[in-house]
C-alpha positions in Angstrom: 27.9 -46.7 -32.7 26.4 -50.2 -32.0 28.3 -52.6 -29.8 27.9 -56.3 -29.1 28.3 -57.3 -25.4 27.9 -60.6 -23.6 25.4 -60.5 -20.9 26.0 -62.2 -17.6 24.3 -65.3 -18.9 26.7 -65.4 -21.8 24.2 -64.4 -24.5 25.2 -61.8 -27.1 23.2 -58.6 -27.2 23.3 -55.6 -29.5 22.7 -52.2 -28.0 23.6 -48.6 -28.5 26.8 -47.7 -26.6 24.9 -44.7 -25.1 22.6 -47.0 -23.1 23.4 -47.3 -19.4 23.1 -50.9 -18.2 21.9 -51.5 -14.7 21.6 -55.0 -13.0 19.5 -56.1 -10.1 21.3 -59.2 -8.8 21.1 -61.5 -5.8 24.1 -61.5 -3.4 24.3 -63.4 -0.2 20.5 -63.3 0.4 20.2 -59.7 -0.4 20.1 -57.6 -3.7 22.6 -55.3 -5.4 22.1 -52.7 -8.0 25.2 -52.6 -10.2 26.5 -50.8 -13.3 29.7 -51.9 -15.0 30.5 -54.2 -12.1 30.3 -51.4 -9.6 27.8 -51.8 -6.7 25.6 -48.7 -6.6 23.3 -49.8 -3.8 22.5 -52.8 -1.6 19.0 -53.8 -0.5 17.4 -56.4 1.7 14.3 -56.7 -0.5 14.3 -57.3 -4.3 11.5 -54.8 -4.9 13.6 -52.0 -3.2 16.5 -52.9 -5.5 14.2 -52.9 -8.6 12.8 -49.5 -7.6 16.3 -48.1 -7.0 17.5 -49.4 -10.4 14.4 -47.9 -12.1 15.0 -44.5 -10.6 18.6 -44.6 -11.8 17.5 -45.7 -15.3 14.9 -43.0 -15.5 17.4 -40.4 -14.6 20.0 -41.6 -17.1 18.0 -42.5 -20.2 18.4 -44.3 -22.4 18.9 -47.2 -20.1 18.3 -50.9 -19.6 17.6 -52.6 -16.3 18.2 -56.3 -16.2 16.5 -58.1 -13.3 17.8 -61.5 -12.2 16.0 -64.2 -10.2 17.5 -65.5 -7.0 19.2 -68.3 -9.0 20.9 -65.7 -11.2 18.9 -66.4 -14.3 17.4 -63.3 -16.1 13.8 -62.6 -15.1 13.2 -59.5 -17.2 14.7 -56.5 -18.9 13.2 -53.1 -18.7 14.0 -50.3 -21.3 13.9 -46.6 -20.4 14.0 -43.7 -22.8 14.2 -43.5 -26.5 16.9 -44.9 -28.7 17.3 -48.0 -30.8 18.0 -51.3 -29.3 18.7 -53.9 -31.9 18.0 -57.0 -29.7 16.1 -57.3 -26.4 
């Protein structure tokens, strides 16, 4: 089943409902890894947060990791595993 969701930036995205969505987001000078608004881990360095999110995504494929810049804009999205994604 395909779903349409709004990303944190307000843009519409189509994806398979089976995809886990992880976010690497700035918070008070540090970085959080979240899934469905639940904080999974907190890191002092962005690269540590990105690595943690990547490990989670690899273990729970198919997954998408959205990495934000310090200003909250989207820097990149990484896709893990097989499965159709209609819009990236």
